[in-house]
N, C-alpha and C positions, 0 to 999 in steps of 0.2 A: 614405613614412615615416609619414604621418598614420594609415594603417590599422594600423600596428604600435602606435602610441601609443593608438589607440582600443581595440585588443585588450587591451593592458596595463591600460588604464583599466577595461575591463569586468571583468577578472579581479580587480582590486583591490577592486571594489565587491561581489564575491561574499560577503565577510565579513559585510556588513550585511544580506544576504539569506538568511543561514543555508544557504548552498550550500557544497559541498565538492568539490574535485577531487582525485583520487587517482592515484598512480603504482602500477600493479598489476604484480606480479612473482610468479614461482613459485620455490620452493626444491626441490620435487620435483614429480612429474607429477600428483599428486592435490590439492595444496593451493595456493590463491592467497592472497597477502598484499598489503597495500596500505599506502602511506604518503602523508600529506598533501603535495601538491605545494608548498605554501607552506613546507615544511620542507626540501625538496630543493633543493640548490644546483646540482647537475649530475649527469649520469651519464656515465662515461668507460669506455673499454676498460681492462683491468687493466694497469698499468705494472709494471716490475720492483719487487719487494719486497725490503726488507732484513729478514732474520730477527732476532728479538729473543730471545736465549737467556734461559731462565727465565721467559718471559712466560706468561700464561694460555693454555690450550689453544685458546681461541676466537680468539686474536689470531694472524692469519696472517703478520703482519710490519708494517713501516712503509713507507709510500709517500711520496715527495716530490712534492707537488702545488703547483705555482706557488710554489716556494720554502718551502713549509710542510711539515714532517714530521707525518704523521698516522697513527695506528694503523688497521689494516685488520681489521675484525671479520668472521669467518666466521659468517654468520647460521645456516647449517645446523647447525653444531656447537654454537652458542650455545643453540639451542632443542631440542637432543637428537637431531637427525637425524644419520645417518652423515656424516662430513666429506666435503666436495665433492672431486672429483678435479680434476686440473689439465687436463682435456680439455674441449673445447667452447668456446662463446663465454663469455668471462668479463668481467664488468662490475663497476664500482664505483658504488655509490649514495652520493653525498656529501651529507650532511645537516647541518643546524645547528639545535640546540636550546639555548635559554638561553645564547647566545653561545659555545657549545662545538661544535666540528666533530667529527662521527663519520663514518666511512667503512665501508660494509657491502659485503662481497664476495658476489656472486651469480653462479651459472653458469646460462646459459640452458638 
């Protein structure tokens, strides 16, 4: 257990050393995107989504994650790529900025 604590301690000290860890992902085969791991709460397989009639076209639906309902944003559609299909490995990137939770949908 002490190795886990030392690993966490090392990562929390990165801020003072101007280092950055990134979660890298792709939305198409040519472009790689990244997000600061300090903003990522977790990455999950896509659960069942509840559709929201009349919502923005980038909102794929709402997921219930640990008792909390959160909107799922299709990053491909939000930045102008063709919408993702429902095939392949589908993941959610759950982030938190300014005490607000956002969930981004990505397809491997």
